Residue, then its C-alpha position, 0 to 999 in steps of 0.5 A: x560131683x562138684x567137678x561136673x557142676x563146675x564144668x556144666x556152669x563153665x559150659x553154660x557161661x561160654x554159651x552165654x558169651x557166644x550168644x551175646x557176641x553173636x547178638x552184638x555182631x548182628x546189632x552192629x551189622x544192622x546199625x552199619x547197614x542202616x547208616x551207610x548209604x550206597x554210592x549211587x544215593x550219595x551221588x544223586x543226593x549231591x547232584x539234586x542238592x546242586x541242582x536245587x541250589x542252582x535253581x534257587x539262585x536263578x529264581x532269585x536273580x530273575x525276581x530282582x528287578x533289572x536296574x539299568x542306567x538310562x544313558 
């Protein structure tokens, strides 16, 4: 009788571990998918930042008065 109870507890423990591993695997995959951005998005964000930086530089250059010598 005790042997069958021991086997049942062991089976339940193995099943709980399997479920826990599966839940951890799914959580890890969801986190990895959320943190990783596709290549196109990374590339476009870099291009956009570069464009905005260039635009800011040109705006600041045009906002400065052009000082020339009167020679």
